[in-house]
N, C-alpha and C positions, 0 to 999 in steps of 0.2 A: 744172672751179668758176671761177668770173672774180668779178670787184671791180671797182669805179672806180680810178681813178688812185690808185696810191700816195699817201697826206698823209703830208705830214712837217711837225710841228708841234717848234718850237723846246721844249724841257719845261725848266720853271722852273728856274732855279739855285739847287744848296743845297749849301755844302761838305760835303765825306765823313768829312775826320778820318779816326782810327784811323792805323796802320801798316803799309805794304805789305812784299811778301815778294815779292823779285823772282827768276826762274830764265832762266840763261842758254842757253835753247835758242829752235829758230824763233818758236815758243809755249808761254810757259811759263805755265800754267796750274796754281794750286795752292789750296784742296786738292780735288783732283778724284776724284771718286768712282770715274768708269769713264770712260774713254775711246774713241773711234772716229777712226784716225787715216788715211783716203783718202788718196789720189795728191797731191792739194794742199789739201783741206778736213779742218780740226779739228772732232770735235762733243765735247764736253763734257758729263757732269750732275755735278752738283755738291750737295750740301746746305750750307748756310750756317745758320749760329748766330748770335746777338744780337752783331752789331757786326765778325763774320766779313769779314774782306776778302780780295778777290783782287786777282791784279795779274799783267795780260797783257805780256810783253813780245817784238817785234817786232821779230826784227833781220835778216829775208831779204826785205824790203818793204814797203809798205803793204795793208792788209787790212783787210774789214769783218768787224763783230762784230753778228752777228742773239743776241739773248737773251732769255728772258721767264722770269718766277720766280713762284711761287704767295705773295711777298711784297713790299713797297717793297724799292727798291733804289736807293743814289746809284753814280751812275756818273762817271767823268772819264777824262776822253781827254786827251792833247797838242792836238790840234785845236779844243779847244772849253771854254769854261765846265763844271764839273763838274755835275750835272743829278739829278733824281729822278725813278723810273720807276715810275708807280704797277702794283699788284700785276694779272698779268693780261693785259696792253699788251706790246708788241712795243718792242724798242728797235733802234736800228742806228744803228751808231757807225764810223768810221775810225779805224783804230790806224795809228797811223804809226810810233811808239816804243813807249808803251806805254797802258796804262788801267788805271782799280782800278774794282771791282765790289763795292759793301758792300749785307750786307742790314741794314736800319735798325732790323728788331723789330718787332715784335706788337706793338701798346699794345692789341688786346683780351684779351687774352692772363691770365689770375686765377692769382695764387697763386704755385705752387711752378711753374707750365707753363713749358715748354719753348717757346721762339719757334725757327721753323726756317723754311727758305726751300729749295724743290727750285730748283734753277734747268738749265736748258737753251741749251747756250751753243754757236754754230754761226759758225766762223771761214773766210773765203773768202779768199784773194790776191786783189789788186785783176788781179793777171794772169791771172789762173782767170775772172774777171769780165769782162774787156776779149772773150777767146775768144767768151764767148755774146753778144757784142755790151752790156753792163751797164754804163754807164758810173761810172766810178769818183767821180762827184762826188754818186751817191746819196744819201749821209747823209753831210755833214762836220759834225764835231762830235757830238750827239747826238740822235737822231730817236727818235719815238714814231712807227709805223704801226698798224691794228689789218685791213689788208688780207687777207682770205682764204687768197692764196697764201701769205705769209707764217708764215701760222700751220700752214698744211700741212707745210711745207717743216722748221718746229722741228719739227713731233711726229714727221716720218718718218725726221728726223735722231734725235733721239733713239731712236726704236725700233731704229735700228742698233746704241745700244750693246749691250755684253753678246756680239755678232757680230762671226769676224774674216772677213770677204770677202775670196777670194784676188784677185789683180789683176784679173781682168779684170772680176769682179763692183762690185769695190773701184771703180773708173772708172767703171761703169753707173750706179752709187749716187750717185756723186759728180756724174755728166752730167743725172742729175735733178734734183737739190737744186739745181743752180745754174740750172736750166732754168726750176727755179721762179719762181726769183729774176730770173729774166728776165723772166718773164709777170709778174710786182709790179711791176719796173721798168718796164715797159711796158702797164700801166693798161690790166690785166684781157685784155693779146690778147698772142699771139707774138713776139718778133722775129724779125726775119728775120736767117737765120746769115749771116754772112760770106761771099761767095764764094768756092767750092767746099768750103766748110766739108763738106758731107755727103760726098763723095766724101773727103778724107782722114779723118773721122772713121772713116768704115765700114774704110778700111786702116788707121788704127791699131790700132780693134778686133780686125783679123785679127792685127795684130802681136803686141797683146797675149795672143791664143791660143796663136800660136807660142811667146811666152816663157813661158808657163805651164804648155807641154807638155812642152819642153825644155830649161828652162833649168838640171834639174838634171844636164845634161853640163855634167862637166867643162869642157868644147873650145870649148862654145856662147859665140861671137861677134857683134859687131855685123857683121860681112862674113859669117858664114853668115844670119843674119836678112833683109838687105839681099840678099843672091843669092836667097834662098827669095819675096820679093816684089817683086823684079825692080826692083832700083832701086841709086845708091850709096848707101854707107856716110855718104854728107854728107847724102843728105835722109833718109836714117832716123833720123841724129841731129837734124836738125831738128827731126823730127815729134815728138819726145820730148820736145824746148827748148820746143816750141807748146804743152805740156801738163805745163809747168814742170816737169821731170825730164832725165834724160840715161837713154843706153839702160844704163849698167852700174849707177845706180843703182837702177833700174826691175827690173834682175836681182837685184839684188843684195837687192832687196825683196821680188821673191820668190821666193825660195831660206830668207830669214828665215822667212817664211810657212809652206813646207813645213815648214822644221825647227821652229818655234813647234806645227804641228799635228800632227807627230810626238809630240812632249812630252806633249802632250795626253791622246795614246792610252794606254790601261792595256797594251796589251801591249809598251808599248818603254819600259815604267819598269822593267827590267833591261838592257835596253841603254845599253851605253858612250855619253855626248854625241859625240863624235869621232867615231863611227859613224853616226851621225843627221845631223854637221852633212856626213859624205863625202857620204851620199847624197843632201841636197840639193843638192848642185853645190859644197863648199866644199872646198878644198885643203889651207887650213890651221887650226889649231882653236883659234889664237890669234888670227887675225883675223875668227876667225868669235863667238869671246867678244866679242871688243870690239865689233862688229858690232850684235852683237845687246846688247848692254849700253845700246851707244847707241837704237837704235831701242825696245826693250820698256822700258828703265830698272832691268833689274835682270839679274843673269847667269843662263844656263839652269838652271845647275846651283840658286840660289833659287827659280829658277820651278818646274821640277819637284818640288822640294821642298813649296811650297806650292800646288803642283798648279792655278794656274792663272798671267792673266796677271800679270809683276810688278807693274804698275801699279795693280792691284786693288788694295783694302780687305785689310788682315788681318782 
């Protein structure tokens, strides 16, 4: 589905007001109803009430934030003046350090009717954009576009909410979403991939499959993965760096997802958490608990008691 070149129009300036709440994460968004964290891309679905304000705090490098809401939003970033986004339209803005998003309320409601806005937010690091050939200057400040490719990107991103794809599938989903962004940035035409990208991308997918099947081995290492794919460790590490992570981080994420899925299974309700962690590839329960809390926002015990991801609403 194609469209014309992405149109970028500055939105009318408007002071946002309200108080923000910051969170010291790579990208903190509150109050998020649901979150999907792909290898580099983050997707949030939130419901905002009257004057409810989100603050995004970016500490790992500049990112592009794409958003669309069922109500009018006021957006303020550190790279441009505050702006108003009409309901149903798509906003794109560069977040270098922080940004705030506020629902302005619905003047058409009557009596005690509550105003709310459903927001879809997708954040893509500039580093991931660069690998797909998307210029970082796509949206300085706050800009709006009705490009259908961006609408599909947001809709398909929101469709991932509630799912926890395994590492290889998560990477495939991310690649697809970034490709839609590249399509929109290219004026409705696919952008040519950098030289060597197809072969290296296929190679990286093969390594991802290796990690997915072998990460539960306690002795699994970068050297072993490199040998299996006929390369040296330095080349292997560079491949992961090109995708915004490291081999160690990727293996840790894969093991955490395996443990997460095991904790979801009713058949494991009576099993010790330390046994589940060991079978997922972890040697130390304290390390597992610390990493699980950092990645999922809560302890394995709390997660099991609630019967869902710790970052889901009570």
